[in-house]
C-alpha positions, 0 to 999 in steps of 0.5 A: 500500500502506497504512503499518503502524500499531501499535494500543496495547493501551490503552483509556480507557472512560467511567466512569458513576460520575463525577458532578457535583452540578448545580442542579436547577430546575422553575420558580418555582411548584414551587420555592415549594411545595417550600420551603413543605413543607420549612419546615413540618418541625420542626428535628428532622425537618430534621436527620434528613433532611439528616444521612444525605444529607450522610453519603452524598453526601460520599463522592461529592462533595468539598464537598457542603455548599458545593454545597447551600448555593450551590444554596439561595442560588440560590432565595433570591428564591423563599424571600423571595417566600413571606414568609420571611427568608432570613437567618432560616434555620438552616444545616440548613434551607438545606442541606435546601432546597439538596438539593431543588434539586440533582441528580447528572449522570453526565458520562461515562455515554454516551460518551468520545471525540475525544481531543487530546493535548499535552505536560504543563507539568510534565515533572519527575522523568522519565528520558530518553525519557519524556514526561508528557502531558495528554489531553482527551476529549469526555465525553457524558452524559444528553441528549447533553450534552458536556463536556471532561474530562482524563486525565494519561498517561506515555509511556515510552522505548518509547512504551508509554502508561500512562493515570493512573487518575482520582480519586474526585471531579470538580469544575466550575470557579468561573466569573468574569465579568470580561470587558471587551467590545468593543462592535463585536465583541460586537454583530456576534457577537450579530447572527450569533447571530440576536438581534433587530437592533432590540433590539441597536441599542437596547442598543448605543446605551446602551453605551460602546465598551468595557463590562463584564458589570455594565454590560451586565446593567444595560442589558439588564435595564432595557430588558427591564423596559420591554417587554410582549412576551414574545418581545421580552423573550427577546431581552434574555435572549439578549444576557446568554446571549451574554455568558456565552460570555466568562468565566474559569474557575478550578479549585481547586488541590487538584484533580488534572487528572482531577478537572476538568470544563469543563461548559456554563455558557451557554445558547449551549452548553447542548447541549454543548462539543464536540471541543476541539483543544488545542495547545501554542502557542509565542509569539514570545518563547518562552513557552508557552500552551495554546489550544483551539478547540472548538464550543459547541452550543445544539441549533441553532446552532454557535458556535466558541470559544477556551480559553486556559490556561498551567497547566490550572487557570485558563482564559479563554474567548471566542468566535471572530469572523469569516467564517472562524470558522464551523462546526466543525473549527477548529484553530490552528497551534502558532506564528505563521507570517510574523508572523500566527496561522494556523488551519485550518477547515471553514467549509462542512462539506466542505473544509479551509480556511486563514486568517491573522489578526493577532488570535487571536479574529478570523478572516476571508478563509478560503481553500480548502486541501483538498477530497476527492480519494479515495473514502474521503473523498468525503463530507467532509475535515477536520482532526483537530487542530492541525498538527504541525511537522516538518522536512519540513513541517506534518503534518496528520492529517485525517479523511475520510468515505466510503461508509456514513458511515465515518470514517477517518484520513488524513495530509497535508503542508504547506509550512512557510513557506507552508501553502497549498502541499500537499506531499503527501497519503496516497491511502489511509487511515492508520487504518481502523476494524477489527472491534473498533472499529466498534461503539459510540455512533456506528458506524464512526467513528474520530476524533481532535482532536490528535496528538503526536510522541515518540521518532520516532513519531507518537502518535495518540489516537483515539475508537472509534465515539464510545464509548471511546478508544485510541491508534495509533502510526506511524513518523514518518520512514516517514510523511513519506517516504510523504507526500513520495512522494505528491505525484504523486497531487495 
């Protein structure tokens, strides 16, 4: 008999009005022609065009003039290629040119799903029994491009959940490329990304064991300029694209958490940033850092990556390396186990694996932990976020895929000291799509990327058929009892 769960009367829907202003470019030739046409306009015509644009779009973006100026600067080389001194342009000409190379992108227009939930670093001004949380979501817009967005919520003493409404603006972060690369790891990741080995050998021979972005860029561009084969030139571009996957991001301090979007910036994630699994990680000295594993997707290749932050303003981004850092569904344990980092993964797309590492970004030697046991998970089993520590063991929320590609949520319990020991697993799903949840962007799918325990209940945020998100709760002690009793099923 299945456990009773409580579905909360809270749904978080996509909002098509939430837009970001992104660089728009159709190639050098068209860009030059557009710039020529703009520069034929009189000063009065330029002002007459840009003034109403600024008035209209300042209501939709926090600093539209800064955005347009930045996008104009991106085509500076095209302006100079037609014989115009960039510095001679006045501010209105620059803004108008920038507007022709800008478009709005609605980040949530298609779907809003796969949430994870962590305790907010700020727990001030609460009463006993309350908890402030940050929820991340996978937002999908035009072209099925995924990004990571956030909402803040308050859980009260009765575990009622209030999601704080989002702000009027949404901003991308400033991207800072100041990483120092380890040559051996970088070249190994480049080889895994199918970049030409001969090109990698050539570039690698010109790099020190440790190098930065500026050095890599110079070596790659210098080598590319010696090539006449366009396909070979593309391989040097790919090396720089890969370097973009190592970076830092910083959001303005005047943004609310709901104002921040982590949007793809690298060619290796141009089709989206998928299914971020955030975890509040407790270091050995007791300090807190938040990590998130996510999947970068370029339309053909999957690259697992790691985010880290302490405040949700500044983030460090890097790829994950090793045989265990393959495919999707990587989820980090919230502390070290026996002195090592621990991670769950699904390297074969079918089964759950467990692995340990001395380094948080290098994962090898995955060992199979779980395989499908019950009819509702015969197609595949995977984790739904990081393990949760309880006195009874590590609580794992899983997803199982069964007939008609229906996704359900399940639960397992692993030994605290040795998570390779499965104490118990529910033989029936914990949460099944009901009639109100099965229609959407992808029908018959319930999915979560992380849960939390509060006031004696497990709180599971979950996506409803990849369209919107909601919450379910279950009594923790009843769930743990059921898992302990289920040992005989394994």
